[in-house]
C-alpha positions, 0 to 999 in steps of 0.5 A: 217572433224575434230571433236572436243571431248567436254570433252577435250574442257571442260578440256581445258577451265577450265585449261585456266580459272585456269590460268587466275584467278591464274595470276590475283590474283597473280598480285593484292595486297594481303590483307596481305599488304593493310592497314586495318581499325583495323590497323588504329584504333589500331594506333588511339587508342594507340596515346597519347591523346587517352592514357590519356583519357583511363587513365582518364576514368579508373582512378575512384578515380581520384588519378592519379593511376590505380590500378588492380581493376580500371583496371578490364575493361582492361584485356589486360593491367591488364595482364601486369600489375606487369611488367608495375608497375616499381616502385612496389607501386601496381598502374600504373601512367600515364607513366607506363600505357602508356608503356602498351598501346603501346605494 
């Protein structure tokens, strides 16, 4: 009569389960390759209508330009202000602003 060792049986079962879980995980698409809601939101936020809407909302004095003061609520654009101000007039026009929002 053969008696099995319970420790060996548990170790074998644990190993088999670990292998099965590993194989299942390897075959499922990773989170890195699946589109996320954040990626979709980012794309929508960078659409031309969304950029124009953000520009109009930020343009407090309605002069068609955004100053550093008007961009204080948009730190991601404000951080790039000097590089985006291609004509060096101290303000961003819609095209300069759009370039900053697309990057």
